[in-house]
A tleap script that builds the chain and sets N, CA, C and O, in Angstrom:
source leaprc.protein.ff14SB
mol = sequence {
  NMET ALA PHE ALA SER VAL GLY PHE GLU MET
  MET ALA SER LEU LEU VAL LEU GLY PHE ALA
  GLY TYR TRP LEU ASP GLY TRP PHE GLY THR
  LYS PRO TRP LEU LEU VAL ALA GLY LEU LEU
  ALA GLY ILE ALA VAL ALA LEU VAL GLY LEU
  TYR ARG ARG VAL ILE ALA MET ILE ASP ARG
  ARG GLY THR ASN GLY CSER
}
set mol.1.N position { 45.077 103.547 -110.756 }
set mol.1.CA position { 46.090 103.044 -111.641 }
set mol.1.C position { 45.577 102.875 -113.068 }
set mol.1.O position { 46.356 102.837 -114.021 }
set mol.2.N position { 44.257 102.774 -113.200 }
set mol.2.CA position { 43.674 102.570 -114.527 }
set mol.2.C position { 43.888 103.788 -115.429 }
set mol.2.O position { 43.881 103.667 -116.654 }
set mol.3.N position { 44.074 104.932 -114.832 }
set mol.3.CA position { 44.221 106.153 -115.621 }
set mol.3.C position { 45.667 106.640 -115.706 }
set mol.3.O position { 45.910 107.802 -116.032 }
set mol.4.N position { 46.610 105.777 -115.421 }
set mol.4.CA position { 48.011 106.190 -115.408 }
set mol.4.C position { 48.497 106.628 -116.776 }
set mol.4.O position { 49.343 107.517 -116.868 }
set mol.5.N position { 47.987 106.030 -117.835 }
set mol.5.CA position { 48.460 106.361 -119.182 }
set mol.5.C position { 47.617 107.423 -119.876 }
set mol.5.O position { 47.934 107.816 -120.999 }
set mol.6.N position { 46.568 107.889 -119.245 }
set mol.6.CA position { 45.685 108.861 -119.890 }
set mol.6.C position { 46.417 110.172 -120.168 }
set mol.6.O position { 46.253 110.749 -121.243 }
set mol.7.N position { 47.199 110.638 -119.244 }
set mol.7.CA position { 47.948 111.878 -119.447 }
set mol.7.C position { 48.925 111.767 -120.609 }
set mol.7.O position { 49.065 112.692 -121.409 }
set mol.8.N position { 49.594 110.631 -120.693 }
set mol.8.CA position { 50.521 110.409 -121.799 }
set mol.8.C position { 49.778 110.388 -123.130 }
set mol.8.O position { 50.231 110.991 -124.103 }
set mol.9.N position { 48.656 109.705 -123.179 }
set mol.9.CA position { 47.879 109.625 -124.416 }
set mol.9.C position { 47.373 111.004 -124.839 }
set mol.9.O position { 47.384 111.339 -126.023 }
set mol.10.N position { 46.933 111.794 -123.871 }
set mol.10.CA position { 46.438 113.137 -124.189 }
set mol.10.C position { 47.577 114.010 -124.717 }
set mol.10.O position { 47.413 114.721 -125.708 }
set mol.11.N position { 48.721 113.951 -124.054 }
set mol.11.CA position { 49.856 114.753 -124.494 }
set mol.11.C position { 50.354 114.295 -125.856 }
set mol.11.O position { 50.726 115.120 -126.689 }
set mol.12.N position { 50.364 112.999 -126.087 }
set mol.12.CA position { 50.826 112.471 -127.369 }
set mol.12.C position { 49.935 112.939 -128.511 }
set mol.12.O position { 50.439 113.311 -129.571 }
set mol.13.N position { 48.628 112.927 -128.314 }
set mol.13.CA position { 47.731 113.379 -129.385 }
set mol.13.C position { 47.928 114.862 -129.659 }
set mol.13.O position { 47.909 115.286 -130.814 }
set mol.14.N position { 48.115 115.649 -128.616 }
set mol.14.CA position { 48.356 117.084 -128.817 }
set mol.14.C position { 49.672 117.329 -129.549 }
set mol.14.O position { 49.735 118.147 -130.467 }
set mol.15.N position { 50.718 116.619 -129.140 }
set mol.15.CA position { 52.019 116.821 -129.773 }
set mol.15.C position { 52.030 116.365 -131.227 }
set mol.15.O position { 52.534 117.072 -132.100 }
set mol.16.N position { 51.480 115.192 -131.486 }
set mol.16.CA position { 51.506 114.660 -132.851 }
set mol.16.C position { 50.685 115.529 -133.793 }
set mol.16.O position { 51.169 115.909 -134.860 }
set mol.17.N position { 49.457 115.846 -133.418 }
set mol.17.CA position { 48.612 116.645 -134.306 }
set mol.17.C position { 49.071 118.100 -134.365 }
set mol.17.O position { 48.940 118.749 -135.403 }
set mol.18.N position { 49.606 118.615 -133.262 }
set mol.18.CA position { 50.161 119.966 -133.285 }
set mol.18.C position { 51.375 120.056 -134.193 }
set mol.18.O position { 51.509 121.007 -134.964 }
set mol.19.N position { 52.264 119.068 -134.107 }
set mol.19.CA position { 53.435 119.049 -134.988 }
set mol.19.C position { 53.020 118.885 -136.445 }
set mol.19.O position { 53.602 119.513 -137.330 }
set mol.20.N position { 52.019 118.045 -136.701 }
set mol.20.CA position { 51.538 117.879 -138.076 }
set mol.20.C position { 51.003 119.199 -138.622 }
set mol.20.O position { 51.262 119.544 -139.775 }
set mol.21.N position { 50.266 119.929 -137.810 }
set mol.21.CA position { 49.764 121.236 -138.231 }
set mol.21.C position { 50.890 122.227 -138.470 }
set mol.21.O position { 50.851 123.003 -139.425 }
set mol.22.N position { 51.886 122.202 -137.606 }
set mol.22.CA position { 53.040 123.084 -137.765 }
set mol.22.C position { 53.794 122.772 -139.059 }
set mol.22.O position { 54.184 123.678 -139.795 }
set mol.23.N position { 53.994 121.472 -139.326 }
set mol.23.CA position { 54.696 121.056 -140.532 }
set mol.23.C position { 53.897 121.441 -141.773 }
set mol.23.O position { 54.467 121.922 -142.752 }
set mol.24.N position { 52.594 121.236 -141.738 }
set mol.24.CA position { 51.760 121.592 -142.882 }
set mol.24.C position { 51.718 123.104 -143.095 }
set mol.24.O position { 51.640 123.573 -144.231 }
set mol.25.N position { 51.770 123.862 -142.007 }
set mol.25.CA position { 51.855 125.325 -142.131 }
set mol.25.C position { 53.099 125.725 -142.898 }
set mol.25.O position { 53.036 126.601 -143.761 }
set mol.26.N position { 54.221 125.104 -142.603 }
set mol.26.CA position { 55.454 125.394 -143.330 }
set mol.26.C position { 55.361 124.985 -144.787 }
set mol.26.O position { 55.893 125.668 -145.662 }
set mol.27.N position { 54.693 123.881 -145.050 }
set mol.27.CA position { 54.555 123.359 -146.404 }
set mol.27.C position { 53.636 124.245 -147.252 }
set mol.27.O position { 53.946 124.549 -148.404 }
set mol.28.N position { 52.498 124.659 -146.666 }
set mol.28.CA position { 51.515 125.440 -147.418 }
set mol.28.C position { 51.638 126.945 -147.200 }
set mol.28.O position { 51.022 127.720 -147.931 }
set mol.29.N position { 52.416 127.371 -146.215 }
set mol.29.CA position { 52.576 128.797 -145.935 }
set mol.29.C position { 51.333 129.432 -145.342 }
set mol.29.O position { 50.989 130.565 -145.678 }
set mol.30.N position { 50.664 128.715 -144.472 }
set mol.30.CA position { 49.416 129.216 -143.876 }
set mol.30.C position { 49.550 129.523 -142.391 }
set mol.30.O position { 48.557 129.487 -141.665 }
set mol.31.N position { 50.752 129.821 -141.931 }
set mol.31.CA position { 50.993 130.009 -140.494 }
set mol.31.C position { 50.021 131.000 -139.902 }
set mol.31.O position { 49.769 132.020 -140.543 }
set mol.32.N position { 49.479 130.794 -138.779 }
set mol.32.CA position { 49.491 129.687 -137.824 }
set mol.32.C position { 48.240 128.816 -137.910 }
set mol.32.O position { 47.980 128.052 -136.980 }
set mol.33.N position { 47.474 128.894 -138.958 }
set mol.33.CA position { 46.126 128.313 -138.981 }
set mol.33.C position { 46.099 126.794 -138.915 }
set mol.33.O position { 45.246 126.236 -138.224 }
set mol.34.N position { 46.979 126.119 -139.591 }
set mol.34.CA position { 46.963 124.660 -139.521 }
set mol.34.C position { 47.514 124.154 -138.188 }
set mol.34.O position { 47.140 123.077 -137.723 }
set mol.35.N position { 48.400 124.933 -137.580 }
set mol.35.CA position { 48.856 124.591 -136.234 }
set mol.35.C position { 47.676 124.663 -135.261 }
set mol.35.O position { 47.482 123.763 -134.444 }
set mol.36.N position { 46.904 125.725 -135.353 }
set mol.36.CA position { 45.726 125.877 -134.491 }
set mol.36.C position { 44.740 124.739 -134.741 }
set mol.36.O position { 44.202 124.163 -133.796 }
set mol.37.N position { 44.504 124.415 -136.009 }
set mol.37.CA position { 43.591 123.323 -136.343 }
set mol.37.C position { 44.118 121.990 -135.806 }
set mol.37.O position { 43.345 121.175 -135.300 }
set mol.38.N position { 45.409 121.770 -135.912 }
set mol.38.CA position { 46.001 120.544 -135.387 }
set mol.38.C position { 45.866 120.443 -133.878 }
set mol.38.O position { 45.565 119.373 -133.349 }
set mol.39.N position { 46.087 121.543 -133.190 }
set mol.39.CA position { 45.938 121.535 -131.733 }
set mol.39.C position { 44.487 121.306 -131.317 }
set mol.39.O position { 44.222 120.575 -130.363 }
set mol.40.N position { 43.551 121.927 -132.028 }
set mol.40.CA position { 42.138 121.705 -131.725 }
set mol.40.C position { 41.737 120.256 -131.995 }
set mol.40.O position { 40.971 119.666 -131.233 }
set mol.41.N position { 42.252 119.692 -133.071 }
set mol.41.CA position { 41.986 118.281 -133.357 }
set mol.41.C position { 42.613 117.396 -132.279 }
set mol.41.O position { 42.018 116.395 -131.881 }
set mol.42.N position { 43.798 117.752 -131.807 }
set mol.42.CA position { 44.446 117.007 -130.737 }
set mol.42.C position { 43.637 117.046 -129.453 }
set mol.42.O position { 43.529 116.039 -128.754 }
set mol.43.N position { 43.075 118.189 -129.141 }
set mol.43.CA position { 42.217 118.311 -127.960 }
set mol.43.C position { 40.988 117.428 -128.110 }
set mol.43.O position { 40.589 116.738 -127.172 }
set mol.44.N position { 40.392 117.454 -129.292 }
set mol.44.CA position { 39.202 116.628 -129.534 }
set mol.44.C position { 39.528 115.142 -129.403 }
set mol.44.O position { 38.779 114.394 -128.774 }
set mol.45.N position { 40.636 114.715 -129.990 }
set mol.45.CA position { 41.034 113.306 -129.902 }
set mol.45.C position { 41.310 112.926 -128.449 }
set mol.45.O position { 40.926 111.842 -128.010 }
set mol.46.N position { 41.966 113.799 -127.710 }
set mol.46.CA position { 42.278 113.522 -126.307 }
set mol.46.C position { 41.006 113.401 -125.475 }
set mol.46.O position { 40.903 112.511 -124.631 }
set mol.47.N position { 40.047 114.277 -125.700 }
set mol.47.CA position { 38.807 114.226 -124.926 }
set mol.47.C position { 37.968 113.002 -125.272 }
set mol.47.O position { 37.346 112.410 -124.390 }
set mol.48.N position { 37.945 112.618 -126.540 }
set mol.48.CA position { 37.216 111.409 -126.929 }
set mol.48.C position { 37.861 110.181 -126.290 }
set mol.48.O position { 37.159 109.292 -125.807 }
set mol.49.N position { 39.177 110.129 -126.286 }
set mol.49.CA position { 39.869 109.014 -125.645 }
set mol.49.C position { 39.585 108.949 -124.152 }
set mol.49.O position { 39.366 107.869 -123.603 }
set mol.50.N position { 39.589 110.097 -123.500 }
set mol.50.CA position { 39.280 110.147 -122.069 }
set mol.50.C position { 37.845 109.697 -121.816 }
set mol.50.O position { 37.587 108.937 -120.883 }
set mol.51.N position { 36.918 110.160 -122.637 }
set mol.51.CA position { 35.514 109.783 -122.499 }
set mol.51.C position { 35.348 108.270 -122.643 }
set mol.51.O position { 34.650 107.640 -121.849 }
set mol.52.N position { 35.989 107.694 -123.651 }
set mol.52.CA position { 35.887 106.246 -123.856 }
set mol.52.C position { 36.476 105.476 -122.683 }
set mol.52.O position { 35.938 104.444 -122.283 }
set mol.53.N position { 37.568 105.970 -122.135 }
set mol.53.CA position { 38.201 105.296 -120.998 }
set mol.53.C position { 37.290 105.349 -119.775 }
set mol.53.O position { 37.162 104.355 -119.060 }
set mol.54.N position { 36.662 106.484 -119.525 }
set mol.54.CA position { 35.767 106.619 -118.374 }
set mol.54.C position { 34.539 105.727 -118.546 }
set mol.54.O position { 34.126 105.060 -117.597 }
set mol.55.N position { 33.956 105.708 -119.735 }
set mol.55.CA position { 32.781 104.867 -119.985 }
set mol.55.C position { 33.139 103.390 -119.803 }
set mol.55.O position { 32.362 102.636 -119.216 }
set mol.56.N position { 34.292 102.974 -120.295 }
set mol.56.CA position { 34.717 101.579 -120.134 }
set mol.56.C position { 34.895 101.242 -118.658 }
set mol.56.O position { 34.549 100.141 -118.228 }
set mol.57.N position { 35.429 102.171 -117.886 }
set mol.57.CA position { 35.626 101.926 -116.457 }
set mol.57.C position { 34.285 101.820 -115.734 }
set mol.57.O position { 34.117 100.977 -114.852 }
set mol.58.N position { 33.342 102.665 -116.103 }
set mol.58.CA position { 32.008 102.609 -115.498 }
set mol.58.C position { 31.336 101.287 -115.848 }
set mol.58.O position { 30.712 100.664 -114.989 }
set mol.59.N position { 31.457 100.851 -117.100 }
set mol.59.CA position { 30.846 99.592 -117.519 }
set mol.59.C position { 31.453 98.403 -116.781 }
set mol.59.O position { 30.743 97.455 -116.444 }
set mol.60.N position { 32.760 98.445 -116.527 }
set mol.60.CA position { 33.417 97.347 -115.807 }
set mol.60.C position { 32.933 97.257 -114.370 }
set mol.60.O position { 32.825 96.161 -113.819 }
set mol.61.N position { 32.644 98.379 -113.766 }
set mol.61.CA position { 32.177 98.368 -112.369 }
set mol.61.C position { 30.742 97.895 -112.268 }
set mol.61.O position { 30.307 97.418 -111.220 }
set mol.62.N position { 30.006 98.030 -113.368 }
set mol.62.CA position { 28.610 97.592 -113.345 }
set mol.62.C position { 27.695 98.686 -112.837 }
set mol.62.O position { 28.133 99.645 -112.202 }
set mol.63.N position { 26.460 98.527 -113.119 }
set mol.63.CA position { 25.464 99.502 -112.685 }
set mol.63.C position { 24.457 98.770 -111.808 }
set mol.63.O position { 23.368 98.419 -112.264 }
set mol.64.N position { 24.820 98.541 -110.556 }
set mol.64.CA position { 23.949 97.832 -109.626 }
set mol.64.C position { 23.146 98.780 -108.739 }
set mol.64.O position { 22.501 98.359 -107.779 }
set mol.65.N position { 23.200 100.068 -109.080 }
set mol.65.CA position { 22.390 101.029 -108.331 }
set mol.65.C position { 23.013 101.532 -107.054 }
set mol.65.O position { 22.370 102.297 -106.335 }
set mol.66.N position { 24.209 101.151 -106.739 }
set mol.66.CA position { 24.812 101.625 -105.483 }
set mol.66.C position { 25.862 102.666 -105.733 }
set mol.66.O position { 26.468 103.170 -104.788 }
savepdb mol mol.pdb
quit
């Protein structure tokens, strides 16, 4: 249950940064490069968030060697 919102957070970062890249592409006329950059940034943000969530969960369980 601790990871129920992880999928939503990952999708939200991809959608928000992907849309920002798409919008900036229209503004600057650089299609599709800023969209690609936005999606790559969204992937990076999603993976960092997942990593932090996993590390926090491991720390909560403790490291008692078992």
